[in-house]
N, CA, C, O and the ligand as a Tripos MOL2 file, in Angstrom:
@<TRIPOS>MOLECULE
protein
  289   287    73     0     0
PROTEIN
NO_CHARGES

@<TRIPOS>ATOM
      1 N          23.1850   34.7450  121.6800 N.3       1 MET1
      2 CA         22.7470   35.0070  123.0460 C.3       1 MET1
      3 C          23.0780   36.4330  123.4440 C.2       1 MET1
      4 O          23.9700   37.0570  122.8700 O.2       1 MET1
      5 N          22.3560   36.9440  124.4290 N.am      2 ALA2
      6 CA         22.5850   38.3120  124.8880 C.3       2 ALA2
      7 C          23.9410   38.4100  125.5780 C.2       2 ALA2
      8 O          24.3950   37.4590  126.2140 O.2       2 ALA2
      9 N          24.5790   39.5620  125.4490 N.am      3 GLN3
     10 CA         25.8980   39.7450  126.0370 C.3       3 GLN3
     11 C          25.8120   39.7430  127.5680 C.2       3 GLN3
     12 O          25.0820   40.5500  128.1430 O.2       3 GLN3
     13 N          26.5490   38.8480  128.2290 N.am      4 PRO4
     14 CA         26.5240   38.8250  129.6960 C.3       4 PRO4
     15 C          27.4400   39.8960  130.2990 C.2       4 PRO4
     16 O          28.3430   40.4110  129.6380 O.2       4 PRO4
     17 N          27.1850   40.2100  131.5550 N.am      5 PHE5
     18 CA         28.0110   41.1580  132.2760 C.3       5 PHE5
     19 C          28.7140   40.4310  133.4150 C.2       5 PHE5
     20 O          28.1680   39.4860  133.9840 O.2       5 PHE5
     21 N          29.9190   40.8670  133.7450 N.am      6 CYS6
     22 CA         30.6960   40.2480  134.8130 C.3       6 CYS6
     23 C          29.9780   40.4120  136.1480 C.2       6 CYS6
     24 O          29.4970   41.4980  136.4710 O.2       6 CYS6
     25 N          29.9070   39.3390  136.9150 N.am      7 THR7
     26 CA         29.2320   39.4060  138.2160 C.3       7 THR7
     27 C          30.0570   40.2020  139.2340 C.2       7 THR7
     28 O          29.5100   40.6870  140.2240 O.2       7 THR7
     29 N          31.3500   40.3390  139.0020 N.am      8 GLU8
     30 CA         32.2280   41.0720  139.9270 C.3       8 GLU8
     31 C          32.2950   42.5640  139.5770 C.2       8 GLU8
     32 O          32.1150   43.4190  140.4450 O.2       8 GLU8
     33 N          32.5580   42.8720  138.2870 N.am      9 CYS9
     34 CA         32.8100   44.2530  137.8640 C.3       9 CYS9
     35 C          31.6100   44.9010  137.1710 C.2       9 CYS9
     36 O          31.6040   46.1120  136.9550 O.2       9 CYS9
     37 N          30.5910   44.1040  136.8200 N.am     10 GLN10
     38 CA         29.4440   44.5910  136.0440 C.3      10 GLN10
     39 C          29.8570   45.1490  134.6850 C.2      10 GLN10
     40 O          29.1430   45.9710  134.1120 O.2      10 GLN10
     41 N          31.0000   44.7110  134.1660 N.am     11 ARG11
     42 CA         31.4580   45.1690  132.8430 C.3      11 ARG11
     43 C          30.9760   44.1950  131.7780 C.2      11 ARG11
     44 O          30.8260   43.0040  132.0550 O.2      11 ARG11
     45 N          30.7260   44.6890  130.5470 N.am     12 PRO12
     46 CA         30.3480   43.7790  129.4640 C.3      12 PRO12
     47 C          31.4990   42.8310  129.1420 C.2      12 PRO12
     48 O          32.6600   43.2370  129.0970 O.2      12 PRO12
     49 N          31.1550   41.5470  128.9150 N.am     13 MET13
     50 CA         32.2020   40.5510  128.7180 C.3      13 MET13
     51 C          32.4860   40.3400  127.2310 C.2      13 MET13
     52 O          31.6280   40.5850  126.3830 O.2      13 MET13
     53 N          33.7010   39.8830  126.9260 N.am     14 GLU14
     54 CA         34.1320   39.6420  125.5540 C.3      14 GLU14
     55 C          33.7660   38.2180  125.1450 C.2      14 GLU14
     56 O          34.0450   37.2660  125.8730 O.2      14 GLU14
     57 N          33.1380   38.0780  123.9740 N.am     15 GLY15
     58 CA         32.7290   36.7630  123.4920 C.3      15 GLY15
     59 C          33.8890   35.9380  122.9790 C.2      15 GLY15
     60 O          34.8430   36.4790  122.4190 O.2      15 GLY15
     61 N          33.8120   34.6240  123.1670 N.am     16 GLY16
     62 CA         34.8430   33.7220  122.6660 C.3      16 GLY16
     63 C          34.4150   32.2800  122.8600 C.2      16 GLY16
     64 O          33.2490   32.0120  123.1500 O.2      16 GLY16
     65 N          35.3300   31.3630  122.7060 N.am     17 PHE17
     66 CA         35.0210   29.9420  122.9040 C.3      17 PHE17
     67 C          36.2820   29.2210  123.3430 C.2      17 PHE17
     68 O          37.3790   29.7710  123.2590 O.2      17 PHE17
     69 N          36.1260   27.9790  123.8140 N.am     18 LEU18
     70 CA         37.2660   27.1600  124.2290 C.3      18 LEU18
     71 C          37.6580   26.2500  123.0740 C.2      18 LEU18
     72 O          36.8290   25.5010  122.5570 O.2      18 LEU18
     73 N          38.9130   26.3160  122.6760 N.am     19 LEU19
     74 CA         39.3970   25.5230  121.5520 C.3      19 LEU19
     75 C          39.9340   24.1790  122.0370 C.2      19 LEU19
     76 O          40.7920   24.1200  122.9180 O.2      19 LEU19
     77 N          39.4110   23.0910  121.4420 N.am     20 ASP20
     78 CA         39.9310   21.7530  121.7120 C.3      20 ASP20
     79 C          41.1010   21.5250  120.7740 C.2      20 ASP20
     80 O          40.9210   21.2710  119.5820 O.2      20 ASP20
     81 N          42.2980   21.6180  121.3240 N.am     21 ASN21
     82 CA         43.5100   21.5700  120.5060 C.3      21 ASN21
     83 C          44.1680   20.1950  120.5100 C.2      21 ASN21
     84 O          45.2730   20.0370  119.9920 O.2      21 ASN21
     85 N          43.4960   19.1910  121.0940 N.am     22 ASN22
     86 CA         44.1280   17.8840  121.2520 C.3      22 ASN22
     87 C          43.9610   16.9860  120.0260 C.2      22 ASN22
     88 O          44.7050   16.0210  119.8530 O.2      22 ASN22
     89 N          43.0000   17.3000  119.1930 N.am     23 ASN23
     90 CA         42.7390   16.4560  118.0300 C.3      23 ASN23
     91 C          43.4290   17.0240  116.7940 C.2      23 ASN23
     92 O          43.8820   18.1690  116.7800 O.2      23 ASN23
     93 N          43.4940   16.1980  115.7700 N.am     24 ALA24
     94 CA         44.0560   16.6530  114.5040 C.3      24 ALA24
     95 C          43.2020   17.7760  113.9360 C.2      24 ALA24
     96 O          43.7040   18.7030  113.3000 O.2      24 ALA24
     97 N          41.8810   17.6700  114.1830 N.am     25 THR25
     98 CA         40.9800   18.7340  113.7590 C.3      25 THR25
     99 C          40.6660   19.6030  114.9730 C.2      25 THR25
    100 O          40.3680   19.0840  116.0490 O.2      25 THR25
    101 N          40.7310   20.9070  114.8060 N.am     26 GLN26
    102 CA         40.4400   21.8200  115.9160 C.3      26 GLN26
    103 C          38.9400   22.0660  115.9800 C.2      26 GLN26
    104 O          38.3010   22.3290  114.9610 O.2      26 GLN26
    105 N          38.3820   21.9790  117.1860 N.am     27 GLU27
    106 CA         36.9490   22.1800  117.3680 C.3      27 GLU27
    107 C          36.6830   23.0040  118.6140 C.2      27 GLU27
    108 O          37.5280   23.1150  119.5020 O.2      27 GLU27
    109 N          35.4780   23.5840  118.6600 N.am     28 ALA28
    110 CA         35.0390   24.2620  119.8760 C.3      28 ALA28
    111 C          34.6050   23.1920  120.8720 C.2      28 ALA28
    112 O          34.0310   22.1750  120.4850 O.2      28 ALA28
    113 N          34.8770   23.4200  122.1440 N.am     29 VAL29
    114 CA         34.5080   22.4820  123.2000 C.3      29 VAL29
    115 C          32.9850   22.4320  123.3380 C.2      29 VAL29
    116 O          32.3060   23.4500  123.1990 O.2      29 VAL29
    117 N          32.4640   21.2520  123.6090 N.am     30 SER30
    118 CA         31.0240   21.0540  123.7310 C.3      30 SER30
    119 C          30.6380   20.6370  125.1390 C.2      30 SER30
    120 O          31.4150   19.9970  125.8470 O.2      30 SER30
    121 N          29.4180   21.0120  125.5400 N.am     31 TRP31
    122 CA         28.7900   20.4800  126.7520 C.3      31 TRP31
    123 C          28.0240   19.2370  126.3380 C.2      31 TRP31
    124 O          27.2870   19.2600  125.3520 O.2      31 TRP31
    125 N          28.1940   18.1350  127.0920 N.am     32 VAL32
    126 CA         27.4780   16.8960  126.7990 C.3      32 VAL32
    127 C          26.6880   16.4850  128.0340 C.2      32 VAL32
    128 O          27.2040   16.4900  129.1510 O.2      32 VAL32
    129 N          25.4460   16.1330  127.8150 N.am     33 GLU33
    130 CA         24.5420   15.7070  128.8820 C.3      33 GLU33
    131 C          25.0550   14.4350  129.5640 C.2      33 GLU33
    132 O          25.5540   13.5290  128.8970 O.2      33 GLU33
    133 N          24.9310   14.3710  130.8840 N.am     34 GLY34
    134 CA         25.2480   13.1550  131.6340 C.3      34 GLY34
    135 C          26.6920   13.0590  132.0760 C.2      34 GLY34
    136 O          27.5010   13.9340  131.7710 O.2      34 GLY34
    137 N          27.0210   11.9820  132.8050 N.am     35 PRO35
    138 CA         28.3780   11.8120  133.3280 C.3      35 PRO35
    139 C          29.3640   11.3860  132.2400 C.2      35 PRO35
    140 O          28.9600   10.7830  131.2460 O.2      35 PRO35
    141 N          30.6700   11.6960  132.4190 N.am     36 PRO36
    142 CA         31.6590   11.2680  131.4380 C.3      36 PRO36
    143 C          31.9570    9.7720  131.5760 C.2      36 PRO36
    144 O          32.4890    9.3350  132.5970 O.2      36 PRO36
    145 N          31.6200    9.0020  130.5650 N.am     37 GLU37
    146 CA         31.8560    7.5540  130.5790 C.3      37 GLU37
    147 C          32.5800    7.1630  129.2970 C.2      37 GLU37
    148 O          32.2460    7.6310  128.2090 O.2      37 GLU37
    149 N          33.5750    6.3000  129.4460 N.am     38 LYS38
    150 CA         34.3200    5.8670  128.2660 C.3      38 LYS38
    151 C          33.8320    4.5030  127.8010 C.2      38 LYS38
    152 O          33.4670    3.6440  128.6030 O.2      38 LYS38
    153 N          33.8370    4.3280  126.4890 N.am     39 SER39
    154 CA         33.4510    3.0440  125.9160 C.3      39 SER39
    155 C          34.6460    2.0920  125.9720 C.2      39 SER39
    156 O          35.7460    2.4990  126.3450 O.2      39 SER39
    157 N          34.4350    0.8460  125.6080 N.am     40 PHE40
    158 CA         35.4910   -0.1530  125.5510 C.3      40 PHE40
    159 C          36.6650    0.3200  124.6920 C.2      40 PHE40
    160 O          37.8160   -0.0190  124.9670 O.2      40 PHE40
    161 N          36.3700    1.1060  123.6490 N.am     41 TRP41
    162 CA         37.3900    1.5490  122.6960 C.3      41 TRP41
    163 C          38.1190    2.8010  123.1580 C.2      41 TRP41
    164 O          39.0280    3.2670  122.4710 O.2      41 TRP41
    165 N          37.7480    3.3480  124.2900 N.am     42 GLY42
    166 CA         38.4630    4.5010  124.8230 C.3      42 GLY42
    167 C          37.8800    5.8430  124.4370 C.2      42 GLY42
    168 O          38.3580    6.8810  124.8940 O.2      42 GLY42
    169 N          36.8500    5.8380  123.6000 N.am     43 SER43
    170 CA         36.2160    7.1040  123.2500 C.3      43 SER43
    171 C          35.0650    7.3670  124.2190 C.2      43 SER43
    172 O          34.5600    6.4490  124.8650 O.2      43 SER43
    173 N          34.6650    8.6220  124.3080 N.am     44 MET44
    174 CA         33.5770    8.9850  125.2050 C.3      44 MET44
    175 C          32.2300    8.5040  124.6630 C.2      44 MET44
    176 O          31.9650    8.5480  123.4610 O.2      44 MET44
    177 N          31.3960    8.0450  125.5880 N.am     45 LYS45
    178 CA         30.0350    7.6410  125.2080 C.3      45 LYS45
    179 C          29.1660    8.8890  125.1000 C.2      45 LYS45
    180 O          28.7790    9.4710  126.1140 O.2      45 LYS45
    181 N          28.8580    9.3010  123.8670 N.am     46 ILE46
    182 CA         28.0320   10.5130  123.7030 C.3      46 ILE46
    183 C          26.8140   10.2430  122.8300 C.2      46 ILE46
    184 O          26.0220   11.1490  122.5710 O.2      46 ILE46
    185 N          26.6590    8.9980  122.3720 N.am     47 LYS47
    186 CA         25.5450    8.6750  121.4810 C.3      47 LYS47
    187 C          24.2010    8.8820  122.1840 C.2      47 LYS47
    188 O          23.9880    8.4060  123.2990 O.2      47 LYS47
    189 N          23.3040    9.5990  121.5110 N.am     48 GLY48
    190 CA         21.9680    9.8200  122.0440 C.3      48 GLY48
    191 C          21.8880   10.9060  123.0960 C.2      48 GLY48
    192 O          20.8090   11.1800  123.6200 O.2      48 GLY48
    193 N          23.0260   11.5360  123.4170 N.am     49 ARG49
    194 CA         23.0090   12.5920  124.4360 C.3      49 ARG49
    195 C          22.9050   13.9620  123.7700 C.2      49 ARG49
    196 O          23.2550   14.1390  122.6030 O.2      49 ARG49
    197 N          22.4100   14.9270  124.5510 N.am     50 ARG50
    198 CA         22.3900   16.2980  124.0530 C.3      50 ARG50
    199 C          23.8110   16.8330  124.0340 C.2      50 ARG50
    200 O          24.5830   16.5740  124.9570 O.2      50 ARG50
    201 N          24.1720   17.5900  122.9710 N.am     51 LYS51
    202 CA         25.5100   18.1300  122.8100 C.3      51 LYS51
    203 C          25.3820   19.5830  122.3490 C.2      51 LYS51
    204 O          24.7880   19.8650  121.3090 O.2      51 LYS51
    205 N          25.9460   20.4960  123.1350 N.am     52 LEU52
    206 CA         25.8190   21.9280  122.8410 C.3      52 LEU52
    207 C          27.1900   22.5890  122.8280 C.2      52 LEU52
    208 O          28.0620   22.2580  123.6320 O.2      52 LEU52
    209 N          27.3680   23.5220  121.9090 N.am     53 THR53
    210 CA         28.6260   24.2640  121.8500 C.3      53 THR53
    211 C          28.7530   25.1790  123.0630 C.2      53 THR53
    212 O          27.8050   25.8710  123.4360 O.2      53 THR53
    213 N          29.9440   25.1730  123.6760 N.am     54 VAL54
    214 CA         30.2000   26.0170  124.8480 C.3      54 VAL54
    215 C          30.7720   27.3620  124.3900 C.2      54 VAL54
    216 O          31.7390   27.4210  123.6320 O.2      54 VAL54
    217 N          30.1470   28.4330  124.8710 N.am     55 TYR55
    218 CA         30.6260   29.7830  124.6080 C.3      55 TYR55
    219 C          31.2900   30.3240  125.8640 C.2      55 TYR55
    220 O          30.7370   30.2300  126.9600 O.2      55 TYR55
    221 N          32.4650   30.8850  125.7000 N.am     56 ALA56
    222 CA         33.2260   31.3970  126.8420 C.3      56 ALA56
    223 C          33.2880   32.9230  126.7630 C.2      56 ALA56
    224 O          33.7910   33.4880  125.7910 O.2      56 ALA56
    225 N          32.7730   33.5700  127.7880 N.am     57 TRP57
    226 CA         32.7940   35.0350  127.8370 C.3      57 TRP57
    227 C          33.8280   35.4610  128.8740 C.2      57 TRP57
    228 O          33.8590   34.9280  129.9830 O.2      57 TRP57
    229 N          34.6670   36.4150  128.5100 N.am     58 ARG58
    230 CA         35.7810   36.8390  129.3680 C.3      58 ARG58
    231 C          35.6170   38.2990  129.7800 C.2      58 ARG58
    232 O          35.2860   39.1590  128.9640 O.2      58 ARG58
    233 N          35.8530   38.5570  131.0570 N.am     59 CYS59
    234 CA         35.7810   39.9300  131.5610 C.3      59 CYS59
    235 C          37.1220   40.6260  131.3200 C.2      59 CYS59
    236 O          38.1650   40.1190  131.7330 O.2      59 CYS59
    237 N          37.0990   41.7960  130.6490 N.am     60 PRO60
    238 CA         38.3580   42.5240  130.4230 C.3      60 PRO60
    239 C          38.9000   43.1590  131.7010 C.2      60 PRO60
    240 O          40.0550   43.5830  131.7420 O.2      60 PRO60
    241 N          38.0630   43.2250  132.7540 N.am     61 GLY61
    242 CA         38.4950   43.8390  134.0090 C.3      61 GLY61
    243 C          39.2250   42.8630  134.9110 C.2      61 GLY61
    244 O          40.3790   43.0900  135.2720 O.2      61 GLY61
    245 N          38.5430   41.7500  135.2840 N.am     62 CYS62
    246 CA         39.1250   40.8200  136.2580 C.3      62 CYS62
    247 C          39.5530   39.4910  135.6350 C.2      62 CYS62
    248 O          40.0360   38.6070  136.3420 O.2      62 CYS62
    249 N          39.3820   39.3400  134.3210 N.am     63 SER63
    250 CA         39.8180   38.1490  133.5710 C.3      63 SER63
    251 C          38.9850   36.9070  133.8510 C.2      63 SER63
    252 O          39.3260   35.8180  133.3890 O.2      63 SER63
    253 N          37.8810   37.0590  134.6130 N.am     64 GLN64
    254 CA         37.0050   35.9170  134.8620 C.3      64 GLN64
    255 C          36.4140   35.4150  133.5450 C.2      64 GLN64
    256 O          36.0590   36.2070  132.6710 O.2      64 GLN64
    257 N          36.3120   34.0930  133.4130 N.am     65 VAL65
    258 CA         35.6810   33.4930  132.2370 C.3      65 VAL65
    259 C          34.4030   32.7950  132.6780 C.2      65 VAL65
    260 O          34.4210   31.9850  133.6050 O.2      65 VAL65
    261 N          33.2880   33.1080  132.0140 N.am     66 ARG66
    262 CA         32.0100   32.4410  132.2850 C.3      66 ARG66
    263 C          31.6460   31.6070  131.0850 C.2      66 ARG66
    264 O          31.8170   32.0290  129.9410 O.2      66 ARG66
    265 N          31.1300   30.3880  131.3610 N.am     67 LEU67
    266 CA         30.7980   29.4530  130.2920 C.3      67 LEU67
    267 C          29.2880   29.3280  130.1520 C.2      67 LEU67
    268 O          28.5610   29.2430  131.1420 O.2      67 LEU67
    269 N          28.8250   29.3180  128.8930 N.am     68 PHE68
    270 CA         27.4100   29.1530  128.5930 C.3      68 PHE68
    271 C          27.2630   28.1350  127.4630 C.2      68 PHE68
    272 O          28.0640   28.1130  126.5280 O.2      68 PHE68
    273 N          26.2320   27.2940  127.5570 N.am     69 ALA69
    274 CA         25.9350   26.3470  126.4850 C.3      69 ALA69
    275 C          24.4670   26.5260  126.0960 C.2      69 ALA69
    276 O          23.6170   25.7290  126.4910 O.2      69 ALA69
    277 N          24.1690   27.5800  125.3150 N.am     70 PRO70
    278 CA         22.7830   27.8740  124.9850 C.3      70 PRO70
    279 C          22.1520   26.8090  124.0850 C.2      70 PRO70
    280 O          22.8180   26.1950  123.2510 O.2      70 PRO70
    281 N          20.8610   26.6130  124.2810 N.am     71 GLN71
    282 CA         20.0780   25.6860  123.4660 C.3      71 GLN71
    283 C          20.0020   26.2280  122.0390 C.2      71 GLN71
    284 O          19.7550   27.4180  121.8450 O.2      71 GLN71
    285 N          20.2110   25.3720  121.0450 N.am     72 VAL72
    286 CA         20.1590   25.8580  119.6630 C.3      72 VAL72
    287 C          18.7920   25.6160  119.0430 C.2      72 VAL72
    288 O          18.5700   25.9620  117.8830 O.2      72 VAL72
    289 ZN         35.1420   41.2480  136.0040 Zn       73 ZN73
@<TRIPOS>BOND
     1     1     2 1
     2     2     3 1
     3     3     4 2
     4     3     5 am
     5     5     6 1
     6     6     7 1
     7     7     8 2
     8     7     9 am
     9     9    10 1
    10    10    11 1
    11    11    12 2
    12    11    13 am
    13    13    14 1
    14    14    15 1
    15    15    16 2
    16    15    17 am
    17    17    18 1
    18    18    19 1
    19    19    20 2
    20    19    21 am
    21    21    22 1
    22    22    23 1
    23    23    24 2
    24    23    25 am
    25    25    26 1
    26    26    27 1
    27    27    28 2
    28    27    29 am
    29    29    30 1
    30    30    31 1
    31    31    32 2
    32    31    33 am
    33    33    34 1
    34    34    35 1
    35    35    36 2
    36    35    37 am
    37    37    38 1
    38    38    39 1
    39    39    40 2
    40    39    41 am
    41    41    42 1
    42    42    43 1
    43    43    44 2
    44    43    45 am
    45    45    46 1
    46    46    47 1
    47    47    48 2
    48    47    49 am
    49    49    50 1
    50    50    51 1
    51    51    52 2
    52    51    53 am
    53    53    54 1
    54    54    55 1
    55    55    56 2
    56    55    57 am
    57    57    58 1
    58    58    59 1
    59    59    60 2
    60    59    61 am
    61    61    62 1
    62    62    63 1
    63    63    64 2
    64    63    65 am
    65    65    66 1
    66    66    67 1
    67    67    68 2
    68    67    69 am
    69    69    70 1
    70    70    71 1
    71    71    72 2
    72    71    73 am
    73    73    74 1
    74    74    75 1
    75    75    76 2
    76    75    77 am
    77    77    78 1
    78    78    79 1
    79    79    80 2
    80    79    81 am
    81    81    82 1
    82    82    83 1
    83    83    84 2
    84    83    85 am
    85    85    86 1
    86    86    87 1
    87    87    88 2
    88    87    89 am
    89    89    90 1
    90    90    91 1
    91    91    92 2
    92    91    93 am
    93    93    94 1
    94    94    95 1
    95    95    96 2
    96    95    97 am
    97    97    98 1
    98    98    99 1
    99    99   100 2
   100    99   101 am
   101   101   102 1
   102   102   103 1
   103   103   104 2
   104   103   105 am
   105   105   106 1
   106   106   107 1
   107   107   108 2
   108   107   109 am
   109   109   110 1
   110   110   111 1
   111   111   112 2
   112   111   113 am
   113   113   114 1
   114   114   115 1
   115   115   116 2
   116   115   117 am
   117   117   118 1
   118   118   119 1
   119   119   120 2
   120   119   121 am
   121   121   122 1
   122   122   123 1
   123   123   124 2
   124   123   125 am
   125   125   126 1
   126   126   127 1
   127   127   128 2
   128   127   129 am
   129   129   130 1
   130   130   131 1
   131   131   132 2
   132   131   133 am
   133   133   134 1
   134   134   135 1
   135   135   136 2
   136   135   137 am
   137   137   138 1
   138   138   139 1
   139   139   140 2
   140   139   141 am
   141   141   142 1
   142   142   143 1
   143   143   144 2
   144   143   145 am
   145   145   146 1
   146   146   147 1
   147   147   148 2
   148   147   149 am
   149   149   150 1
   150   150   151 1
   151   151   152 2
   152   151   153 am
   153   153   154 1
   154   154   155 1
   155   155   156 2
   156   155   157 am
   157   157   158 1
   158   158   159 1
   159   159   160 2
   160   159   161 am
   161   161   162 1
   162   162   163 1
   163   163   164 2
   164   163   165 am
   165   165   166 1
   166   166   167 1
   167   167   168 2
   168   167   169 am
   169   169   170 1
   170   170   171 1
   171   171   172 2
   172   171   173 am
   173   173   174 1
   174   174   175 1
   175   175   176 2
   176   175   177 am
   177   177   178 1
   178   178   179 1
   179   179   180 2
   180   179   181 am
   181   181   182 1
   182   182   183 1
   183   183   184 2
   184   183   185 am
   185   185   186 1
   186   186   187 1
   187   187   188 2
   188   187   189 am
   189   189   190 1
   190   190   191 1
   191   191   192 2
   192   191   193 am
   193   193   194 1
   194   194   195 1
   195   195   196 2
   196   195   197 am
   197   197   198 1
   198   198   199 1
   199   199   200 2
   200   199   201 am
   201   201   202 1
   202   202   203 1
   203   203   204 2
   204   203   205 am
   205   205   206 1
   206   206   207 1
   207   207   208 2
   208   207   209 am
   209   209   210 1
   210   210   211 1
   211   211   212 2
   212   211   213 am
   213   213   214 1
   214   214   215 1
   215   215   216 2
   216   215   217 am
   217   217   218 1
   218   218   219 1
   219   219   220 2
   220   219   221 am
   221   221   222 1
   222   222   223 1
   223   223   224 2
   224   223   225 am
   225   225   226 1
   226   226   227 1
   227   227   228 2
   228   227   229 am
   229   229   230 1
   230   230   231 1
   231   231   232 2
   232   231   233 am
   233   233   234 1
   234   234   235 1
   235   235   236 2
   236   235   237 am
   237   237   238 1
   238   238   239 1
   239   239   240 2
   240   239   241 am
   241   241   242 1
   242   242   243 1
   243   243   244 2
   244   243   245 am
   245   245   246 1
   246   246   247 1
   247   247   248 2
   248   247   249 am
   249   249   250 1
   250   250   251 1
   251   251   252 2
   252   251   253 am
   253   253   254 1
   254   254   255 1
   255   255   256 2
   256   255   257 am
   257   257   258 1
   258   258   259 1
   259   259   260 2
   260   259   261 am
   261   261   262 1
   262   262   263 1
   263   263   264 2
   264   263   265 am
   265   265   266 1
   266   266   267 1
   267   267   268 2
   268   267   269 am
   269   269   270 1
   270   270   271 1
   271   271   272 2
   272   271   273 am
   273   273   274 1
   274   274   275 1
   275   275   276 2
   276   275   277 am
   277   277   278 1
   278   278   279 1
   279   279   280 2
   280   279   281 am
   281   281   282 1
   282   282   283 1
   283   283   284 2
   284   283   285 am
   285   285   286 1
   286   286   287 1
   287   287   288 2
@<TRIPOS>SUBSTRUCTURE
     1 MET1         2 RESIDUE 1 A MET
     2 ALA2         6 RESIDUE 1 A ALA
     3 GLN3        10 RESIDUE 1 A GLN
     4 PRO4        14 RESIDUE 1 A PRO
     5 PHE5        18 RESIDUE 1 A PHE
     6 CYS6        22 RESIDUE 1 A CYS
     7 THR7        26 RESIDUE 1 A THR
     8 GLU8        30 RESIDUE 1 A GLU
     9 CYS9        34 RESIDUE 1 A CYS
    10 GLN10       38 RESIDUE 1 A GLN
    11 ARG11       42 RESIDUE 1 A ARG
    12 PRO12       46 RESIDUE 1 A PRO
    13 MET13       50 RESIDUE 1 A MET
    14 GLU14       54 RESIDUE 1 A GLU
    15 GLY15       58 RESIDUE 1 A GLY
    16 GLY16       62 RESIDUE 1 A GLY
    17 PHE17       66 RESIDUE 1 A PHE
    18 LEU18       70 RESIDUE 1 A LEU
    19 LEU19       74 RESIDUE 1 A LEU
    20 ASP20       78 RESIDUE 1 A ASP
    21 ASN21       82 RESIDUE 1 A ASN
    22 ASN22       86 RESIDUE 1 A ASN
    23 ASN23       90 RESIDUE 1 A ASN
    24 ALA24       94 RESIDUE 1 A ALA
    25 THR25       98 RESIDUE 1 A THR
    26 GLN26      102 RESIDUE 1 A GLN
    27 GLU27      106 RESIDUE 1 A GLU
    28 ALA28      110 RESIDUE 1 A ALA
    29 VAL29      114 RESIDUE 1 A VAL
    30 SER30      118 RESIDUE 1 A SER
    31 TRP31      122 RESIDUE 1 A TRP
    32 VAL32      126 RESIDUE 1 A VAL
    33 GLU33      130 RESIDUE 1 A GLU
    34 GLY34      134 RESIDUE 1 A GLY
    35 PRO35      138 RESIDUE 1 A PRO
    36 PRO36      142 RESIDUE 1 A PRO
    37 GLU37      146 RESIDUE 1 A GLU
    38 LYS38      150 RESIDUE 1 A LYS
    39 SER39      154 RESIDUE 1 A SER
    40 PHE40      158 RESIDUE 1 A PHE
    41 TRP41      162 RESIDUE 1 A TRP
    42 GLY42      166 RESIDUE 1 A GLY
    43 SER43      170 RESIDUE 1 A SER
    44 MET44      174 RESIDUE 1 A MET
    45 LYS45      178 RESIDUE 1 A LYS
    46 ILE46      182 RESIDUE 1 A ILE
    47 LYS47      186 RESIDUE 1 A LYS
    48 GLY48      190 RESIDUE 1 A GLY
    49 ARG49      194 RESIDUE 1 A ARG
    50 ARG50      198 RESIDUE 1 A ARG
    51 LYS51      202 RESIDUE 1 A LYS
    52 LEU52      206 RESIDUE 1 A LEU
    53 THR53      210 RESIDUE 1 A THR
    54 VAL54      214 RESIDUE 1 A VAL
    55 TYR55      218 RESIDUE 1 A TYR
    56 ALA56      222 RESIDUE 1 A ALA
    57 TRP57      226 RESIDUE 1 A TRP
    58 ARG58      230 RESIDUE 1 A ARG
    59 CYS59      234 RESIDUE 1 A CYS
    60 PRO60      238 RESIDUE 1 A PRO
    61 GLY61      242 RESIDUE 1 A GLY
    62 CYS62      246 RESIDUE 1 A CYS
    63 SER63      250 RESIDUE 1 A SER
    64 GLN64      254 RESIDUE 1 A GLN
    65 VAL65      258 RESIDUE 1 A VAL
    66 ARG66      262 RESIDUE 1 A ARG
    67 LEU67      266 RESIDUE 1 A LEU
    68 PHE68      270 RESIDUE 1 A PHE
    69 ALA69      274 RESIDUE 1 A ALA
    70 PRO70      278 RESIDUE 1 A PRO
    71 GLN71      282 RESIDUE 1 A GLN
    72 VAL72      286 RESIDUE 1 A VAL
    73 ZN73       289 GROUP 0 **** ****
């Protein structure tokens, strides 16, 4: 995706992502379509939903983080 600029400072933002550190395996955080609902087993219901990797861009000036989940 094209590099975004900070809405406050108009500075180019630094690319990155949000790390899900809660699991045994480390993964990038995903955007999932629809409301968060848990199944009987305690896991999130995500079957059949759209799932996109979240990209986090950080402003070196004001430290604001903007999140994007571009279509692949
Ligand atoms: Zn900024």
